[in-house]
N, C-alpha and C positions, 0 to 999 in steps of 0.2 A: 368769721367778721369780727372776732373779739382780739382785744391783745391778749398776751399771756398774763399780765396783771389782772385784769378782767376774769380770766379763767380761774387764777388762783383765788380771786374774791368768790367765786362760785363753789370752789372746793371747799374753802374756810367755814361759807354757810353750810355747805351740805354735811360735812363732818363736825360741825359745830366747835371749831377751832377758836378759842377766845384770842382777843387782841393780847391780853397778858401774857399769854402762853408762846405767842408768836415772839414779843419783844424779849421773852427771856431767853429764847432761844438763839434771838439776835445777841443778845448780850453774851451768852457762852460762846458765840462763834468768835467775837472781837477778843474777849478773855483768854479763850485757846489759842487763837491766831498772834495775840501779842507775847504770850508766854514762849510760844514757839521761835518767835523773831527774838525775843529776848534772850534765849539760850542758844542763840546760833543755829537752831535745828535747821531754819529755813535757807540758811546761806549756801548750802550745796546745790539747793534747785535754782539757783538765781544767777544769771551772767549780769553782771553791773554793766550799764551804758551810761554814756553821757548824751543827753538829749536836752529838749527845749531849743528855741529858734536858734540860736547860736550855740548850741551844744555845750551851754557853760552848766548844766544841772547835771548832777551826778546822780543816778539812781541805782541804788543796790538794794532795796528792800521796797515791799508794797507797800505804798504810803497812804492807803486806806483805812488801814486797820487803828482802831482808837481804843487804846488801852485805858482811856480814863473815861469811857462812855458808863452810863447807869442805866438800868432799867427804868429808873425816873424819868431820866432825860430822853429814852426811847418813847416812853409814854406819852410824851408833849406833842409829838410830831403829827400832823395831819394825815390823814388817808390821803392816798393818790389817785387810786383809779375810781373808786366810789365815795367820792367825798362826802356825802350825807351818812351813810351807813356804814361804810367801809372799815376794814382793820388792817389793810397793806399800805404800809408806809415807806419812805425812802431809808426809814432805818431796820425794818424788819424784812427787806427786799436786796437783792443782790445788786450793788451799783453797777453801771456801766464804767468799764476801764479800759485802757489800752494794754497790752500783753501779748506774749507768745510763748508757745511751748512744743517741744519736740521729744518723740520717743522712737527708739531703735527697735523695732518688732522682727524677730528672726527666727530662724530654727535653731534647735540646740545643736545640732551639728555645725551649723554655719558660726555661733558663737565660739564653740570649742576649736575648731580649725584656725580662728581668726582670734584665739585667746582674749576673748571679750567677757568682763567680768558682767554676770547676770543679776538683776534686781530680783526677780522671779519669774515665774511662768504662768502661762493661761491654761487653767485646767479644763474651764468649759466657759461657753457665753451662751446668751439668750437674747434674742429680739421679742418684742411683743407691740402690737397695733392695739389701741384702745379708741372706743366712742369719744369723739372730740366734743360730742353735745352731752358727755354723762361729764367725765373728769380727765382733763386733757394730759395733766401732768401726773398722772397716777403709776406711770410706768413701773417704777421700783417695787411698788407693794405688788405688782403682779410677778416681777422677775425674780427678787429675792428668795421669795417662800421656794416657787418653782425650780429654781436653780438649785437650791441647797438640797430640796427634795430628791431630786434626780441624781444627785451625787451622794445621797444618804449622808448627808452633814446636817447636825443639828445646830440650830442657831445659834447656842451656846458654845459650840467648838469655833465659832468664827471670832478673831479676836480684833479686828477691825472693820467696820462698815464706813464705807464714804458713799454719801447721797449729797448730789449737787444742791446747793441751797439756793435755787432760783428766788423762791420766797419762803420764808418761814412756815407760812399757811400751808404750802404745798408739800414741806418736809413732813410736818405734822400731820397733815392729812393722809399721808403714806404709811406713817406709823402707827396711826390710829386704825388705819383700815387692815392692816396685816395683824393688828391684835383684836380686830372685830370677828365675833363669830359669823355674823350675818355675811360680810364681806368675803371671808374665806367659803364660806359654803356656796354662796351664790355665783362669784366670779372666778373663785380657783378650783372650786370643786374638791374641796379638801378641809381637813381638820384646822381649827384655829393656829394661825403661828405662833401669834404671841409678842410680845413687846421685845424692842430691841433697846437694850440698856443705853441711856444718853452718852454715858462714860464710854461707851466703845464706837461711839457716833461722830465723824469729823473732830477727831480728838486733837487736831493741829489748826483747827479752824476751818472755815471753808468760804463759799463765795459770797455769804452776806459781808463779811469781813474784809476778804481778800480781793473782792471783785470777780468779774465774769466776762472775761475777754472772749466772745464768740468765738468757737472752734478750737481755744486753747484749753479750756477747762477740764475736759476729759483727761488730757496727757496728764496734767498738774495733779488730779486726785488719785490717778492710778499711780502716778511716780510717789506721790506722798505716802500713799498706803503702802506701798512696798518697802519704803525706808523706815516706818515705823517699827 
């Protein structure tokens, strides 16, 4: 009976994630996305379109990225879901936006037979279910450690991590839980996974800056990671 934002507020409280850390992560998302735009990195991921009521608006880039935002400006925004004591604002949460994405998933044999250039390959996948009354958006903290352990890969061997930025508080909760001895022992039945360096996480910006068109974000995250 709760919204995603209300669940994210619960996670931020449970994991003691401060408003300042959330705003800092949001700022990082905008800075990274702006750099990627300015360098032309994201152009290959975008098909320009004419839009608007009379098709007079030319859209060739994500228009929610704020290159001029500051931590101070983000700190001034008021909480949205828990207006009295909350820490999640319009600035440190992913905005609703329009968008679409596509990805061609095929066998290696099909790709070779049709002379298709591949961006990458799927080595392993994992899905998990979590207790929604505990932490609804904590899935990445379960999947990442288990997936790497199953493939005998250390966290330091991974060059790029992508975690969908639904809310900064949710991303930070996942990071903190993976670094928590208590969480890893009780929830994962394994040793502490440790911290994922922020310089390896969402390095071209993510959903807080770019937006989260439902159903399209997954392919965008995967495509971005494969091109880095």
